[in-house]
C-alpha positions as a Markdown table, in Angstrom:
| # | Residue | x | y | z |
|---|---|---|---|---|
| 1 | Unk | 14.2 | -20.6 | 5.2 |
| 2 | Unk | 16.3 | -20.1 | 1.7 |
| 3 | Unk | 14.4 | -18.5 | -1.1 |
| 4 | Unk | 13.9 | -21.2 | -3.2 |
| 5 | Unk | 10.0 | -22.3 | -3.5 |
| 6 | Unk | 8.9 | -19.6 | -5.7 |
| 7 | Unk | 5.2 | -21.5 | -6.7 |
| 8 | Unk | 4.8 | -21.0 | -3.1 |
| 9 | Unk | 5.9 | -17.3 | -3.2 |
| 10 | Unk | 3.9 | -16.1 | -6.4 |
| 11 | Unk | 0.8 | -17.9 | -4.4 |
| 12 | Unk | 1.4 | -15.8 | -1.4 |
| 13 | Unk | 1.6 | -12.5 | -3.4 |
| 14 | Unk | -1.1 | -12.6 | -5.0 |
| 15 | Unk | -3.1 | -13.9 | -1.6 |
| 16 | Unk | -1.2 | -10.4 | 0.0 |
| 17 | Unk | -2.7 | -8.5 | -3.0 |
| 18 | Unk | -6.1 | -9.4 | -2.3 |
| 19 | Unk | -6.1 | -9.2 | 1.4 |
| 20 | Unk | -4.9 | -6.0 | 1.0 |
| 21 | Unk | -7.4 | -5.4 | -1.7 |
| 22 | Unk | -9.9 | -6.1 | 0.6 |
| 23 | Unk | -8.7 | -3.9 | 3.2 |
| 24 | Unk | -8.6 | -1.0 | 0.6 |
| 25 | Unk | -12.5 | -1.6 | 0.1 |
| 26 | Unk | -13.4 | -1.8 | 3.6 |
| 27 | Unk | -10.6 | 1.3 | 4.3 |
| 28 | Unk | -13.0 | 3.8 | 1.6 |
| 29 | Unk | -16.3 | 2.6 | 3.8 |
| 30 | Unk | -15.2 | 3.3 | 6.7 |
| 31 | Unk | -13.5 | 6.7 | 5.3 |
| 32 | Unk | -16.3 | 8.0 | 3.6 |
| 33 | Unk | -18.4 | 7.4 | 7.4 |
| 34 | Unk | -15.6 | 8.4 | 9.8 |
| 35 | Unk | -12.4 | 10.5 | 9.7 |
| 36 | Unk | -9.5 | 9.5 | 7.8 |
| 37 | Unk | -6.8 | 10.3 | 10.3 |
| 38 | Unk | -8.3 | 8.4 | 13.0 |
| 39 | Unk | -9.2 | 5.4 | 10.6 |
| 40 | Unk | -5.8 | 4.9 | 9.6 |
| 41 | Unk | -4.9 | 5.7 | 13.3 |
| 42 | Unk | -6.5 | 2.6 | 14.8 |
| 43 | Unk | -5.4 | 1.0 | 12.0 |
| 44 | Unk | -1.2 | 1.8 | 12.9 |
| 45 | Unk | -2.0 | 0.6 | 16.3 |
| 46 | Unk | -2.5 | -2.9 | 15.6 |
| 47 | Unk | 0.4 | -2.8 | 13.4 |
| 48 | Unk | 2.3 | -1.8 | 15.9 |
| 49 | Unk | 1.5 | -4.5 | 18.2 |
| 50 | Unk | 2.3 | -6.6 | 15.3 |
| 51 | Unk | 5.7 | -5.3 | 14.4 |
| 52 | Unk | 6.0 | -5.6 | 18.0 |
| 53 | Unk | 5.5 | -9.2 | 18.2 |
| 54 | Unk | 7.0 | -9.9 | 15.2 |
| 55 | Unk | 10.3 | -8.9 | 16.7 |
| 56 | Unk | 10.3 | -9.7 | 19.9 |
| 57 | Unk | 10.6 | -13.0 | 18.1 |
| 58 | Unk | 13.7 | -12.5 | 16.7 |
| 59 | Unk | 17.6 | -13.3 | 18.3 |
| 60 | Unk | 17.8 | -10.2 | 20.3 |
| 61 | Unk | 14.1 | -9.2 | 20.1 |
| 62 | Unk | 13.2 | -5.9 | 19.9 |
| 63 | Unk | 16.3 | -3.7 | 21.1 |
| 64 | Unk | 18.1 | -5.4 | 17.9 |
| 65 | Unk | 15.1 | -4.5 | 15.9 |
| 66 | Unk | 15.4 | -1.0 | 16.9 |
| 67 | Unk | 18.9 | -0.8 | 16.8 |
| 68 | Unk | 19.7 | 2.0 | 14.3 |
| 69 | Unk | 22.7 | 4.0 | 13.1 |
| 70 | Unk | 20.1 | 6.0 | 11.0 |
| 71 | Unk | 17.3 | 7.0 | 13.4 |
| 72 | Unk | 15.9 | 10.6 | 11.9 |
| 73 | Unk | 16.0 | 8.5 | 8.5 |
| 74 | Unk | 14.2 | 5.5 | 9.9 |
| 75 | Unk | 11.2 | 8.2 | 11.7 |
| 76 | Unk | 10.9 | 10.1 | 8.6 |
| 77 | Unk | 10.0 | 6.9 | 6.1 |
| 78 | Unk | 7.3 | 5.8 | 9.0 |
| 79 | Unk | 6.0 | 9.0 | 9.2 |
| 80 | Unk | 5.7 | 9.5 | 4.9 |
| 81 | Unk | 4.0 | 5.8 | 4.6 |
| 82 | Unk | 1.6 | 7.2 | 7.3 |
| 83 | Unk | 1.1 | 10.1 | 5.9 |
| 84 | Unk | 0.4 | 8.4 | 2.0 |
| 85 | Unk | -1.7 | 5.5 | 3.9 |
| 86 | Unk | -4.1 | 8.4 | 4.6 |
| 87 | Unk | -4.0 | 10.5 | 1.5 |
| 88 | Unk | -4.6 | 6.9 | -0.7 |
| 89 | Unk | -7.8 | 6.3 | 2.0 |
| 90 | Unk | -8.5 | 10.1 | 1.1 |
| 91 | Unk | -8.1 | 9.0 | -2.5 |
| 92 | Unk | -10.7 | 6.3 | -2.5 |
| 93 | Unk | -13.2 | 8.6 | -0.6 |
| 94 | Unk | -13.4 | 11.6 | -3.5 |
| 95 | Unk | -12.6 | 9.1 | -6.7 |
| 96 | Unk | -13.0 | 5.6 | -5.7 |
| 97 | Unk | -11.0 | 2.7 | -5.5 |
| 98 | Unk | -10.8 | 1.6 | -9.7 |
| 99 | Unk | -9.7 | 5.3 | -10.6 |
| 100 | Unk | -7.7 | 5.5 | -7.4 |
| 101 | Unk | -6.0 | 2.7 | -8.1 |
| 102 | Unk | -5.2 | 3.3 | -11.5 |
| 103 | Unk | -3.5 | 6.6 | -11.1 |
| 104 | Unk | -1.5 | 4.6 | -7.5 |
| 105 | Unk | -0.1 | 2.3 | -10.3 |
| 106 | Unk | 2.9 | 5.0 | -11.8 |
| 107 | Unk | 4.0 | 4.6 | -8.5 |
| 108 | Unk | 7.0 | 2.2 | -9.7 |
| 109 | Unk | 7.4 | 4.6 | -13.0 |
| 110 | Unk | 8.2 | 7.6 | -10.1 |
| 111 | Unk | 10.6 | 5.1 | -9.1 |
| 112 | Unk | 12.5 | 4.7 | -11.3 |
| 113 | Unk | 12.5 | 8.3 | -12.3 |
| 114 | Unk | 14.1 | 9.4 | -9.3 |
| 115 | Unk | 16.2 | 6.7 | -8.4 |
| 116 | Unk | 19.2 | 8.2 | -10.9 |
| 117 | Unk | 19.1 | 11.8 | -9.4 |
| 118 | Unk | 18.4 | 10.7 | -5.6 |
| 119 | Unk | 20.3 | 7.4 | -5.3 |
| 120 | Unk | 22.8 | 8.0 | -7.9 |
| 121 | Unk | 21.0 | 4.8 | -9.9 |
| 122 | Unk | 21.6 | 5.0 | -13.8 |
| 123 | Unk | 18.4 | 4.6 | -15.7 |
| 124 | Unk | 19.3 | 4.0 | -19.2 |
| 125 | Unk | 17.1 | 4.9 | -22.2 |
| 126 | Unk | 14.8 | 2.4 | -22.5 |
| 127 | Unk | 13.4 | 2.4 | -19.0 |
| 128 | Unk | 13.3 | 6.2 | -19.5 |
| 129 | Unk | 11.0 | 5.7 | -22.5 |
| 130 | Unk | 9.2 | 3.3 | -20.7 |
| 131 | Unk | 8.9 | 5.6 | -18.2 |
| 132 | Unk | 7.6 | 9.0 | -20.4 |
| 133 | Unk | 5.3 | 6.4 | -22.1 |
| 134 | Unk | 3.9 | 4.8 | -18.3 |
| 135 | Unk | 3.1 | 8.8 | -17.3 |
| 136 | Unk | 1.2 | 8.9 | -20.8 |
| 137 | Unk | -1.0 | 6.4 | -19.8 |
| 138 | Unk | -1.8 | 8.7 | -16.4 |
| 139 | Unk | -2.4 | 11.4 | -18.8 |
| 140 | Unk | -4.7 | 9.2 | -20.7 |
| 141 | Unk | -6.9 | 8.6 | -17.6 |
| 142 | Unk | -6.3 | 11.9 | -16.2 |
| 143 | Unk | -8.1 | 13.9 | -19.6 |
| 144 | Unk | -6.5 | 16.9 | -18.9 |
| 145 | Unk | -7.8 | 19.4 | -21.1 |
| 146 | Unk | -10.4 | 16.7 | -22.7 |
| 147 | Unk | -13.2 | 16.7 | -19.7 |
| 148 | Unk | -13.3 | 19.2 | -17.0 |
| 149 | Unk | -10.0 | 18.3 | -14.7 |
| 150 | Unk | -10.8 | 17.0 | -11.5 |
| 151 | Unk | -8.2 | 18.3 | -8.7 |
| 152 | Unk | -9.6 | 15.2 | -6.6 |
| 153 | Unk | -6.8 | 13.1 | -9.3 |
| 154 | Unk | -4.4 | 15.0 | -8.1 |
| 155 | Unk | -4.7 | 13.0 | -4.4 |
| 156 | Unk | -4.1 | 9.7 | -5.9 |
| 157 | Unk | -1.0 | 11.1 | -7.6 |
| 158 | Unk | 0.1 | 12.4 | -4.5 |
| 159 | Unk | 0.0 | 9.2 | -2.9 |
| 160 | Unk | 2.1 | 7.6 | -5.7 |
| 161 | Unk | 4.6 | 10.2 | -5.4 |
| 162 | Unk | 5.1 | 9.6 | -1.6 |
| 163 | Unk | 5.0 | 6.0 | -1.9 |
| 164 | Unk | 7.5 | 6.2 | -4.4 |
| 165 | Unk | 9.6 | 8.7 | -2.5 |
| 166 | Unk | 9.0 | 6.3 | 0.9 |
| 167 | Unk | 10.0 | 3.4 | -1.1 |
| 168 | Unk | 13.5 | 5.1 | -2.4 |
| 169 | Unk | 14.9 | 6.2 | 1.3 |
| 170 | Unk | 14.1 | 2.2 | 2.7 |
| 171 | Unk | 16.5 | 1.4 | -0.2 |
| 172 | Unk | 18.3 | 3.9 | 0.9 |
| 173 | Unk | 18.0 | 3.0 | 4.7 |
| 174 | Unk | 19.1 | -0.8 | 3.6 |
| 175 | Unk | 22.7 | 0.3 | 3.0 |
| 176 | Unk | 23.6 | 0.6 | 6.9 |
| 177 | Unk | 20.1 | -0.8 | 8.0 |
| 178 | Unk | 18.9 | -4.4 | 7.9 |
| 179 | Unk | 15.4 | -4.7 | 6.6 |
| 180 | Unk | 14.2 | -6.0 | 10.2 |
| 181 | Unk | 15.0 | -2.5 | 11.0 |
| 182 | Unk | 13.4 | -0.4 | 8.9 |
| 183 | Unk | 10.5 | -3.0 | 9.1 |
| 184 | Unk | 10.4 | -2.0 | 13.0 |
| 185 | Unk | 10.4 | 1.5 | 12.2 |
| 186 | Unk | 7.5 | 2.1 | 9.6 |
| 187 | Unk | 5.6 | 0.5 | 12.3 |
| 188 | Unk | 6.2 | 2.4 | 15.4 |
| 189 | Unk | 7.0 | 5.8 | 14.1 |
| 190 | Unk | 4.3 | 5.5 | 12.2 |
| 191 | Unk | 2.3 | 4.5 | 15.0 |
| 192 | Unk | 3.1 | 7.4 | 17.1 |
| 193 | Unk | 2.9 | 9.8 | 14.3 |
| 194 | Unk | -0.8 | 8.7 | 13.9 |
| 195 | Unk | -1.1 | 8.6 | 17.8 |
| 196 | Unk | -0.2 | 12.4 | 17.5 |
| 197 | Unk | -2.4 | 13.6 | 14.7 |
| 198 | Unk | -5.3 | 11.0 | 15.4 |
| 199 | Unk | -6.7 | 11.3 | 18.8 |
| 200 | Unk | -8.3 | 14.9 | 17.8 |
| 201 | Unk | -9.8 | 13.2 | 15.3 |
| 202 | Unk | -11.5 | 10.7 | 17.8 |
| 203 | Unk | -15.1 | 10.2 | 16.6 |
| 204 | Unk | -17.3 | 7.5 | 18.3 |
| 205 | Unk | -18.0 | 4.5 | 16.3 |
| 206 | Unk | -21.3 | 2.6 | 15.4 |
| 207 | Unk | -20.9 | -0.7 | 17.2 |
| 208 | Unk | -21.5 | -2.7 | 13.6 |
| 209 | Unk | -18.0 | -0.1 | 12.6 |
| 210 | Unk | -16.0 | -1.9 | 15.1 |
| 211 | Unk | -16.0 | -4.9 | 13.3 |
| 212 | Unk | -14.8 | -3.4 | 10.4 |
| 213 | Unk | -12.4 | -1.7 | 12.1 |
| 214 | Unk | -11.2 | -5.6 | 13.7 |
| 215 | Unk | -11.6 | -6.6 | 9.7 |
| 216 | Unk | -9.4 | -3.5 | 8.7 |
| 217 | Unk | -6.8 | -4.2 | 11.3 |
| 218 | Unk | -6.2 | -8.0 | 11.3 |
| 219 | Unk | -6.4 | -8.0 | 7.2 |
| 220 | Unk | -3.4 | -4.9 | 7.4 |
| 221 | Unk | -1.7 | -7.8 | 9.4 |
| 222 | Unk | -2.3 | -10.7 | 7.3 |
| 223 | Unk | -1.1 | -8.8 | 4.4 |
| 224 | Unk | 1.8 | -7.9 | 5.4 |
| 225 | Unk | 2.7 | -11.3 | 7.7 |
| 226 | Unk | 1.9 | -12.4 | 4.0 |
| 227 | Unk | 4.4 | -10.1 | 2.3 |
| 228 | Unk | 7.5 | -11.0 | 5.1 |
| 229 | Unk | 6.7 | -14.7 | 4.3 |
| 230 | Unk | 6.8 | -14.5 | 0.3 |
| 231 | Unk | 9.9 | -12.4 | -0.2 |
| 232 | Unk | 11.5 | -16.1 | 2.5 |
| 233 | Unk | 10.3 | -18.0 | -0.4 |
| 234 | Unk | 11.3 | -16.1 | -3.7 |
| 235 | Unk | 13.3 | -13.5 | -4.9 |
| 236 | Unk | 11.4 | -9.9 | -5.0 |
| 237 | Unk | 12.3 | -10.0 | -8.6 |
| 238 | Unk | 10.1 | -12.3 | -9.4 |
| 239 | Unk | 7.1 | -12.0 | -6.6 |
| 240 | Unk | 7.2 | -7.8 | -7.6 |
| 241 | Unk | 5.0 | -7.4 | -11.1 |
| 242 | Unk | 2.0 | -9.7 | -9.4 |
| 243 | Unk | 2.0 | -7.1 | -6.8 |
| 244 | Unk | -0.1 | -4.8 | -9.7 |
| 245 | Unk | -3.1 | -8.0 | -9.2 |
| 246 | Unk | -4.2 | -5.5 | -6.3 |
| 247 | Unk | -5.4 | -3.1 | -9.4 |
| 248 | Unk | -7.9 | -6.2 | -10.5 |
| 249 | Unk | -8.7 | -7.0 | -7.4 |
| 250 | Unk | -9.7 | -3.7 | -6.0 |
| 251 | Unk | -11.3 | -2.6 | -9.4 |
| 252 | Unk | -13.3 | -5.4 | -9.2 |
| 253 | Unk | -14.8 | -4.6 | -4.8 |
| 254 | Unk | -15.5 | -0.9 | -6.5 |
| 255 | Unk | -17.3 | -2.4 | -9.6 |
| 256 | Unk | -19.3 | -4.6 | -7.6 |
| 257 | Unk | -19.4 | -3.4 | -4.3 |
| 258 | Unk | -19.6 | 0.6 | -4.6 |
| 259 | Unk | -21.3 | 0.3 | -7.9 |
| 260 | Unk | -18.3 | 2.2 | -9.8 |
| 261 | Unk | -17.7 | 2.6 | -13.4 |
| 262 | Unk | -14.6 | 1.6 | -15.4 |
| 263 | Unk | -14.2 | 4.2 | -18.2 |
| 264 | Unk | -12.7 | 3.3 | -21.5 |
| 265 | Unk | -9.8 | 6.2 | -20.8 |
| 266 | Unk | -9.1 | 4.4 | -17.4 |
| 267 | Unk | -8.7 | 0.8 | -18.7 |
| 268 | Unk | -6.5 | 2.1 | -21.2 |
| 269 | Unk | -4.7 | 4.1 | -19.3 |
| 270 | Unk | -4.3 | 1.9 | -16.9 |
| 271 | Unk | -2.7 | -0.9 | -19.4 |
| 272 | Unk | 0.1 | 1.2 | -20.7 |
| 273 | Unk | 1.2 | 2.0 | -17.4 |
| 274 | Unk | 1.4 | -1.4 | -15.6 |
| 275 | Unk | 3.3 | -2.3 | -19.0 |
| 276 | Unk | 5.6 | 0.6 | -18.5 |
| 277 | Unk | 6.6 | -0.7 | -14.8 |
| 278 | Unk | 6.9 | -4.4 | -15.7 |
| 279 | Unk | 9.0 | -3.1 | -18.5 |
| 280 | Unk | 10.8 | -0.9 | -16.1 |
| 281 | Unk | 11.1 | -3.6 | -14.0 |
| 282 | Unk | 12.2 | -6.6 | -15.6 |
| 283 | Unk | 14.8 | -3.5 | -17.7 |
| 284 | Unk | 16.2 | -3.1 | -14.0 |
| 285 | Unk | 16.5 | -6.5 | -13.2 |
| 286 | Unk | 18.5 | -7.4 | -16.5 |
| 287 | Unk | 20.5 | -4.4 | -15.8 |
| 288 | Unk | 21.3 | -5.6 | -12.1 |
| 289 | Unk | 22.3 | -9.1 | -13.5 |
| 290 | Unk | 24.9 | -8.2 | -15.9 |
| 291 | Unk | 27.2 | -6.3 | -13.6 |
């Protein structure tokens, strides 16, 4: 399938962000009742099954998908993403969906800031200015010095940094491995790592919560499937800006389902971060087309 259906690609990205927002809401509920590591472990079991099913349908099957010239890097990527998911779910419990996602939206700025020293990519003054403005937005959300600073606010910031590093490692891995290989190792390495840790924190789930756990796992699979299809029919640079809608959807769930509050500083700070991120993305694409 060629990348020539932008409307469908945008629709799939919007739907994927909506699905991921619902997934985050369910994660917030379950993690408040049970151990985070166990919840993420079960979710990754379903993810690994999905990865194997997708790989088996490709030419060459699972063996081809698993073939890599950089296994240590691929395993590190998978473990890093699994750890990031755990940290972000913990942030949902500590801070709620609204503030956690507002801070997490800074991850594209972290990617841009680190792409120079880690990947040797050139970052011009315009993008550096956008990065600095974006982090001013983060400070507006955190309000250090204005109120008693909550160390909990560092949890989603850590998650953003981990996800940014995962993205950079994925770009580095793409120099030698195909995208389907990285996708395979993301699921398998993550599931293996979470199983080694999560089984020690097993707790019996209430019967009703098994339904929520099943919904969480199914939604994770549906969301990833939509992302795969989205990138099959449209360019990543076209659909990526719509990923910010997850902030809107997740915040809406936080407000209307969990009765969270939307503070003025969070609205202002998140708006600055999103605008800075969109400009950074636009500038990155513009530079790429000019070279």
